[in-house]
Structure formats: structure tokens, C-alpha cells
C-alpha positions in Angstrom: 109.8 126.1 58.7 107.9 126.1 55.1 105.2 124.0 54.2 107.4 121.6 52.4 109.7 121.1 55.2 106.7 120.8 57.5 105.5 118.1 55.4 108.6 116.2 55.5 108.8 116.5 59.2 105.2 115.0 59.4 106.4 112.2 57.2 108.8 111.2 59.9 106.0 110.6 62.4 104.0 107.5 62.5 100.7 106.0 63.8 99.8 102.3 64.4 96.2 101.4 64.9 94.7 98.0 65.5 91.2 96.8 66.1 89.7 93.4 66.9 86.3 92.0 67.8 86.0 88.0 68.9 83.0 86.1 69.8 83.0 82.7 71.5 80.6 80.0 72.7 81.4 77.7 75.2 80.3 74.1 75.3 77.5 74.5 77.8 74.4 76.6 77.2 74.6 80.0 78.5 78.4 80.1 78.3 79.4 83.0 75.8 82.0 85.6 75.5 82.0 88.8 73.1 85.2 90.8 73.3 86.1 94.2 71.3 89.2 96.3 71.6 91.9 98.3 70.1 95.2 99.8 70.3 96.6 103.3 69.0 100.5 103.9 69.0 102.0 107.2 67.6 105.0 109.2 67.6 105.3 112.8 66.1 108.3 114.9 65.9 108.1 118.8 65.4 110.7 121.4 64.5 113.5 119.4 63.5 113.2 117.0 66.2 113.2 119.7 68.8 109.8 118.2 70.3 108.8 114.6 70.3 105.1 113.3 71.3 104.5 109.7 71.8 101.1 108.1 72.8 100.0 104.7 73.5 96.3 103.8 73.9 94.8 100.3 74.8 91.3 99.6 75.2 89.5 96.1 75.7 85.8 95.3 76.6 84.4 91.8 77.5 80.8 91.0 77.8 80.7 87.4 79.5 77.8 85.1 80.2 78.3 82.4 82.7 76.4 79.1 82.7 77.5 77.8 86.3 75.4 77.8 89.3 77.5 79.4 91.9 76.4 82.5 94.2 75.1 85.6 92.2 78.3 87.6 93.0 80.7 84.8 92.2 82.1 85.3 88.8 85.4 83.8 89.4 84.6 80.2 90.8 82.2 78.7 88.5 81.6 75.3 90.0 80.6 72.0 88.4 77.2 71.3 90.1 75.0 71.7 86.8 77.4 69.3 85.0 77.3 66.9 87.8 73.8 66.9 87.9 73.3 66.7 84.2 75.3 63.5 84.5 73.4 61.6 87.2 69.9 62.8 86.3 67.5 60.2 85.2 67.6 60.4 81.3 63.9 59.7 80.9 63.0 62.8 82.6 62.1 65.6 80.0 63.7 69.2 80.4 60.4 70.8 79.3 56.9 70.8 80.6 54.3 72.5 78.2 52.0 73.0 81.4 54.4 74.9 83.4 54.4 78.7 83.0 57.9 78.8 82.3 58.0 76.1 79.6 60.5 73.9 81.5 60.2 70.9 83.6 61.1 72.8 87.0 62.4 70.0 89.7 62.1 71.3 93.1 62.4 69.5 96.6 64.8 66.8 95.7 68.6 66.6 96.9 70.5 67.6 94.1 67.9 66.8 91.4 67.6 69.7 89.2 66.7 70.4 85.5 70.2 71.8 84.3 68.5 73.4 81.3 65.8 75.3 83.5 68.7 76.2 85.8 70.5 78.1 83.3 67.7 79.4 81.1 65.7 80.9 83.8 68.2 83.2 85.1 71.0 85.5 83.9 74.5 86.0 85.1 76.7 88.4 83.3 79.6 90.4 83.9 81.2 93.3 81.6 84.7 94.0 82.0 86.4 97.3 80.7 90.1 98.0 80.6 91.8 101.2 79.5 95.6 101.8 79.6 96.9 105.2 78.2 100.0 107.2 78.3 101.5 110.3 76.7 105.0 111.5 76.8 106.2 114.9 75.5 110.1 115.4 75.1 112.0 118.6 74.7 115.5 118.5 73.2 116.9 121.6 74.4 120.3 120.8 73.2 121.8 117.7 71.5 123.0 116.8 75.0 120.2 118.0 77.3 116.7 117.1 77.3 113.4 117.2 79.6 110.4 114.9 79.3 106.9 114.7 80.8 104.7 111.6 80.9 101.3 111.1 82.0 99.7 107.6 82.3 96.3 106.3 83.3 95.0 102.8 84.1 91.3 102.4 84.4 89.3 99.1 84.8 85.8 98.7 85.4 83.4 95.7 86.3 79.6 95.3 86.0 78.3 92.2 87.2 74.6 91.6 86.9 72.5 88.7 88.1 68.5 87.8 87.5 66.6 84.9 88.6 63.1 84.4 87.3 60.2 83.9 89.6 60.0 80.4 87.8 63.4 79.4 88.8 63.8 76.4 91.0 65.6 78.5 93.9 62.7 81.2 93.4 60.0 78.3 94.0 61.8 76.8 96.7 62.2 80.2 98.7 59.1 81.1 98.0 60.1 84.5 96.1 59.1 86.2 93.0 62.4 86.5 91.7 65.7 87.8 92.5 68.1 90.6 90.9 71.5 92.0 91.8 73.8 94.3 90.3 77.2 95.5 91.1 79.8 98.2 89.9 83.4 98.4 90.5 86.1 100.9 89.4 89.9 101.1 89.8 92.0 104.2 88.7 95.7 104.3 88.8 97.4 107.5 87.6 101.0 108.4 87.1 102.9 111.6 86.3 106.7 111.8 85.9 109.0 114.7 84.9 112.8 114.1 84.0 115.7 115.9 82.9 118.6 114.2 81.3 122.3 115.2 80.4 124.6 113.2 78.6 127.9 114.5 77.4 131.1 112.9 76.0 134.5 114.4 76.7 137.1 112.3 74.7 137.1 108.8 76.4 134.7 109.9 79.0 131.0 110.0 79.2 128.8 111.7 81.8 125.2 110.7 82.4 122.9 112.5 84.8 119.1 112.1 85.5 117.0 114.0 87.8 113.1 113.9 88.1 109.8 113.8 89.9 107.1 111.1 90.0 103.8 110.8 91.4 101.3 107.9 91.4 97.9 107.5 93.0 95.4 104.7 93.2 91.7 105.0 93.6 88.8 102.9 93.7 84.9 102.8 94.1 81.8 100.7 93.8 78.6 99.9 94.8 75.9 96.9 94.7 72.3 96.7 94.9 69.8 93.9 95.1 66.1 93.5 95.1 63.6 90.7 94.9 59.8 89.6 94.8 59.0 91.4 91.4 55.4 91.9 89.9 56.9 90.7 86.5 60.0 89.3 85.1 60.3 91.6 82.2 62.6 94.2 83.8 65.0 91.7 85.1 68.0 93.2 86.7 67.0 96.5 86.0 64.0 96.4 88.6 65.9 98.0 91.6 63.1 100.3 92.7 
């Protein structure tokens, strides 16, 4: 194939790429979400359509901050306790206290009587989600009636939850601890491999179709978690796991 013919073959191929970035803030303080992602689809044909290569890649990353007051590892069920407390709290109580080390009016000892602003601002509750989905297929057109193809695909999902509670937080004061932190990491991998051979032939008013192949798929997962408390300083936050 000369260079001109090769260029014409390349022009028959295509690529499609998209990219996005989104940022969102919730109604309540501490509720934020940042998202980036993209998609790449391509199809290439070589040697007068003898070989075809098709690829699809999709990636999405989400960084989320949660304002709720549920347990450190609970990122799915954000209860409404903070909102209920805010509605029922005496409106004459100031959320700030200049004489407190935190700068907030941290209310302790009462039954469901908290400062919702201090509750959120003196702790961190985040999670990072990453989603990858990719596959590639190579098809060999042996004749106009006979072909073989191979496909490999992978799905990879990860989560990285992080939680930190300052030593000045209400819960830390009530439990007499100098802060608390927890990190988790979760990963799931799904892999698939497929090989097929196909034959299609027409004889006058009759058509023969036959497909044979092999398929393999596995699922794997792993994860860990670590937590610590009673820190000398708040500065390292959830990274102080020593």
C-alpha cells in the first residue's frame, strides 16, 4: 500500500473525545461536589478493511464533601439531625465564641443541643470516587464471509473515604479525646476477555450463520481501613495515622 492509499485508509477511521468538569455546592455548609471525566471512542481500519481496531475508554472522578452527622464510615445515609437541631435551636445562641480555641460556640452536655455550624466546620468528611471503564476489540476479516475477533475489557472502581474530627469538636470534648481520624480504601476490578470466530454465507435463498468462541471473566476486590485518635496537633488531620 502506497502512502496515498494509507492516508485514505486513515481518513476512514475516526476518533471522538469528550471532557467535562463540574463543580456544585449544596444548600448547607460543607456540602460540595467536584467532578471531572472524559470519554474516548475510536475506530481504525487497516489494509483495505482487513483489520479493524475499536476502543472505548470512559473515566470519571468525583470528590465529595458531606455535611451530615452520620457515622464516619457512613457516606450513603446522611441523616437530617444537623438540620433538625438547627431548626429547634434557640436563635439567640451565637454560633461563634471568640474566647473558645476553635472560634466557635461549641455546645456540649445537652440532649440534641449542638451548634450545627461548629459541628460541620470542626470536622472533615470526604470521599473520592474513581470509575474507569475501558475495552478494545481487534477484528480480522479473513475473507468476506469469515472473521475472528478478540475483545478485552476492564472495569475499575475505587473509593477513598476520609474522616477527621478536631480535638475542639463537640464529640471530642464529650469523649475526652484529642481528635479522631479514619481513612479507608476500596478497589474493585472486573476483567473480561472474549475470542470469537464468525462465519456467514449465503447460498441462493439460504443463509448460514455460525459463531463460536471463548469467554473469560473475573472479579477482584481489595480494601483496608485505618483509624487513630488523640493527636498532639490538628494540623495533619486524617493523615496522622502513626
